[in-house]
C-alpha positions as CSV (number, residue, x, y, z in Angstrom):
1,M,0.0,0.0,0.0
2,W,1.3,3.5,-1.0
3,R,0.0,6.9,0.3
4,L,0.1,10.2,-1.5
5,R,0.0,13.6,0.1
6,K,-0.8,16.6,-2.2
7,T,1.6,19.4,-1.4
8,G,-0.9,22.1,-2.4
9,T,-4.0,20.8,-0.4
10,G,-2.4,18.5,2.2
11,K,-5.0,15.8,1.3
12,E,-3.9,12.2,1.4
13,Y,-4.9,9.4,-0.9
14,A,-4.2,5.6,-0.8
15,A,-2.9,3.6,-3.8
16,A,-3.3,-0.1,-3.8
17,D,0.2,-0.7,-5.3
18,L,3.1,1.0,-7.0
19,R,1.6,0.4,-10.4
20,T,-1.5,2.4,-9.5
21,L,0.7,5.3,-8.3
22,Q,2.7,5.2,-11.6
23,Y,-0.6,5.5,-13.5
24,W,-1.5,8.6,-11.4
25,C,1.9,10.1,-12.3
26,R,1.3,9.5,-16.1
27,D,-2.1,11.1,-15.8
28,G,-0.6,14.2,-14.2
29,K,-2.4,13.6,-10.9
30,V,0.9,13.4,-9.1
31,L,3.5,16.2,-9.2
32,G,7.2,16.0,-8.5
33,D,6.9,17.8,-5.2
34,D,4.0,15.8,-3.9
35,L,5.0,13.5,-1.0
36,V,4.7,9.7,-1.1
37,R,5.5,6.9,1.2
38,S,4.9,3.1,1.3
39,D,4.0,0.8,4.2
40,E,7.5,-0.5,4.2
41,D,9.0,3.1,4.5
42,A,7.3,5.5,6.9
43,D,9.3,8.5,5.6
44,W,7.6,10.9,3.2
45,R,9.6,11.7,0.1
46,P,8.9,13.9,-3.0
47,A,7.6,11.8,-5.8
48,G,10.3,13.2,-8.1
49,Q,13.0,11.7,-5.9
50,V,11.5,8.2,-5.9
51,F,13.3,6.2,-8.6
52,D,10.2,4.1,-9.6
53,L,8.0,7.2,-10.0
54,A,10.4,9.8,-11.4
55,G,10.3,8.4,-14.9
56,H,6.5,8.3,-14.9
57,L,5.9,12.0,-13.9
58,R,4.2,14.0,-16.6
59,R,6.3,16.8,-18.0
60,V,4.3,20.1,-18.2
61,R,5.3,22.0,-21.3
62,Q,5.1,25.8,-21.0
63,P,4.9,28.3,-23.9
64,A,8.0,30.4,-24.3
65,P,7.7,33.5,-22.3
66,T,7.6,36.8,-24.2
67,M,9.3,38.7,-21.4
68,R,11.8,37.4,-18.8
69,S,10.0,39.2,-16.0
70,T,6.8,37.1,-16.4
71,S,8.5,33.7,-16.5
72,A,8.3,33.2,-12.8
73,R,4.6,34.0,-12.7
74,G,4.0,31.8,-15.7
75,D,5.7,28.8,-14.0
76,A,3.6,29.4,-10.9
77,A,0.4,29.5,-12.9
78,A,1.4,26.3,-14.8
79,R,1.9,24.5,-11.5
80,G,-1.4,25.8,-10.2
81,R,-3.2,24.5,-13.3
82,A,-1.5,21.1,-13.0
83,R,-2.6,20.8,-9.4
84,A,-6.1,21.8,-10.4
85,D,-6.2,19.1,-13.1
86,T,-5.6,16.4,-10.5
87,G,-9.1,16.7,-9.0
88,D,-10.3,13.8,-7.0
89,I,-7.9,10.9,-7.5
90,E,-9.7,7.6,-8.1
91,P,-8.0,4.2,-7.6
92,D,-7.0,2.4,-10.8
93,L,-9.3,-0.7,-11.0
94,T,-7.5,-2.3,-14.0
95,S,-5.3,-4.7,-11.9
96,M,-8.3,-5.6,-9.7
97,M,-10.5,-6.3,-12.7
98,D,-7.8,-8.5,-14.3
99,M,-7.6,-10.5,-11.0
100,A,-11.4,-10.8,-10.8
101,F,-11.5,-12.1,-14.4
102,I,-8.8,-14.7,-13.7
103,L,-10.7,-15.9,-10.6
104,V,-13.9,-16.2,-12.7
105,I,-12.1,-18.4,-15.3
106,L,-10.6,-20.6,-12.5
107,L,-14.1,-21.0,-10.9
108,I,-15.6,-22.1,-14.3
109,V,-12.8,-24.6,-14.9
110,I,-13.0,-26.0,-11.3
111,S,-16.8,-26.2,-11.3
112,T,-17.0,-28.0,-14.7
113,P,-17.7,-31.7,-14.1
114,A,-14.4,-33.5,-14.6
115,F,-16.2,-36.7,-15.2
116,N,-17.4,-36.2,-18.8
117,R,-16.7,-39.3,-20.7
118,A,-19.9,-39.8,-22.6
119,L,-20.8,-42.8,-20.5
120,P,-23.7,-45.0,-21.9
121,P,-27.1,-44.3,-20.4
122,V,-27.7,-46.7,-17.5
123,K,-30.6,-46.8,-15.1
124,L,-28.8,-47.3,-11.8
125,P,-30.5,-49.2,-9.0
126,E,-31.7,-47.2,-6.0
127,A,-30.1,-47.5,-2.6
128,G,-30.8,-46.0,0.8
129,T,-27.4,-44.3,0.9
130,I,-25.8,-42.4,-2.0
131,G,-22.7,-43.9,-3.4
132,P,-19.3,-42.2,-3.2
133,V,-18.5,-39.1,-5.2
134,Q,-16.7,-40.1,-8.4
135,Q,-13.3,-38.5,-9.0
136,A,-11.7,-37.7,-12.4
137,E,-9.1,-40.4,-11.9
138,D,-11.6,-43.2,-11.4
139,V,-12.0,-46.0,-13.9
140,T,-15.6,-46.7,-14.8
141,V,-17.0,-50.0,-16.1
142,S,-20.6,-49.8,-17.2
143,V,-23.1,-52.6,-18.1
144,D,-26.2,-51.3,-20.0
145,D,-29.7,-52.9,-20.2
146,Q,-28.5,-54.9,-23.3
147,E,-25.6,-56.3,-21.2
148,N,-23.0,-54.4,-23.3
149,I,-19.9,-53.6,-21.3
150,T,-18.0,-50.4,-21.7
151,I,-14.9,-49.0,-19.9
152,A,-13.7,-45.4,-19.5
153,G,-11.0,-43.5,-17.6
154,L,-8.0,-45.7,-18.2
155,P,-4.8,-43.6,-18.3
156,G,-3.5,-43.1,-21.8
157,E,-6.8,-44.2,-23.4
158,P,-9.5,-42.1,-25.0
159,K,-11.8,-40.4,-22.4
160,A,-14.9,-41.5,-24.1
161,A,-16.3,-44.9,-23.0
162,R,-15.6,-47.8,-25.4
163,P,-17.2,-51.2,-25.6
164,V,-15.2,-54.2,-24.5
165,G,-15.8,-57.9,-24.0
166,I,-15.0,-59.8,-20.8
167,A,-11.6,-60.9,-22.2
168,E,-10.7,-57.4,-23.3
169,L,-11.9,-56.0,-19.9
170,E,-9.6,-58.4,-18.1
171,R,-6.7,-57.5,-20.3
172,Q,-7.1,-53.7,-20.0
173,L,-7.6,-53.8,-16.2
174,G,-4.6,-56.0,-15.8
175,K,-2.5,-53.7,-18.0
176,H,-3.3,-50.7,-15.7
177,K,-3.7,-52.5,-12.3
178,A,-0.8,-50.5,-10.8
179,I,-3.0,-47.4,-10.5
180,F,-5.4,-49.3,-8.3
181,A,-2.7,-50.8,-6.2
182,T,-1.2,-47.4,-5.4
183,G,-4.6,-45.9,-4.6
184,R,-4.4,-43.3,-7.4
185,A,-7.8,-44.5,-8.7
186,K,-10.6,-46.8,-7.8
187,L,-13.0,-48.8,-10.0
188,V,-16.6,-47.7,-10.2
189,L,-19.1,-50.3,-11.5
190,R,-22.3,-49.0,-13.1
191,G,-24.9,-51.7,-13.8
192,D,-28.4,-51.1,-15.2
193,R,-31.1,-52.2,-12.8
194,S,-32.7,-54.4,-15.4
195,I,-29.8,-56.7,-16.2
196,V,-29.4,-60.2,-15.1
197,Y,-27.6,-60.6,-11.7
198,G,-25.2,-63.1,-13.3
199,T,-23.8,-60.5,-15.7
200,I,-22.7,-58.3,-12.8
201,V,-21.2,-61.3,-11.1
202,R,-19.2,-62.1,-14.2
203,V,-17.9,-58.6,-14.4
204,M,-17.0,-58.4,-10.7
205,D,-15.3,-61.8,-11.0
206,T,-13.1,-60.5,-13.8
207,V,-12.2,-57.4,-11.8
208,M,-11.3,-59.5,-8.7
209,K,-9.3,-61.9,-10.9
210,V,-7.1,-59.0,-12.0
211,G,-6.4,-58.2,-8.3
212,I,-8.5,-55.1,-7.9
213,R,-10.2,-54.9,-4.5
214,D,-11.2,-51.3,-4.3
215,I,-14.6,-51.4,-6.1
216,S,-17.5,-49.0,-5.8
217,M,-21.0,-49.6,-6.9
218,A,-22.8,-46.6,-8.5
219,V,-26.4,-46.2,-7.4
220,D,-29.1,-43.6,-7.5
221,P,-30.7,-42.2,-4.3
222,P,-34.1,-43.6,-3.5
223,T,-37.1,-41.8,-5.0
224,R,-39.0,-39.9,-2.4
225,D,-42.8,-40.2,-2.2
226,R,-44.5,-37.0,-3.0
């Protein structure tokens, strides 16, 4: 935080940072003899003697005097006009607006669902407790109402779900079983509520055969009676 004290009026103004104070200098709102100080340095110093501000001070050009005797009065009038032009100094909001824009972009990216793999539509069974929240690193195995098996989320593979058979499912899970062993990911099983129980058993048996023990079952919350 920087503070500015106008020499002519004695009024003080607060600047959020050095960059804002430099903008004021370029706009002619700060003169070389106005006093400035920062939170790190409690001593007031003329702006013209501050290295980071001196190069930004606006140079007031005066018309060539017609007579030597009037030059002093002309300089004094020019300084008076320059002080009058400062008016009420308003803080520069450019840097704050940039920061706000960056924060909005970050919030949009963070709030966008990471799990967007075009999974096949599956009517999940209902359960009294809602299943665990799925993370972006999880691997999903889905079984639709036609007993078609798809897999999504394997590292290095396309994000979109792709169909696999039991043999291919075993091969793919075995190829990437290290991510499950280290806890980097868990396997989420999505089974349509209408499929035969034996199909789910076959899929779970294949998963267990590979050596994966951390398995989560995706369910829907129970429908409340209206």
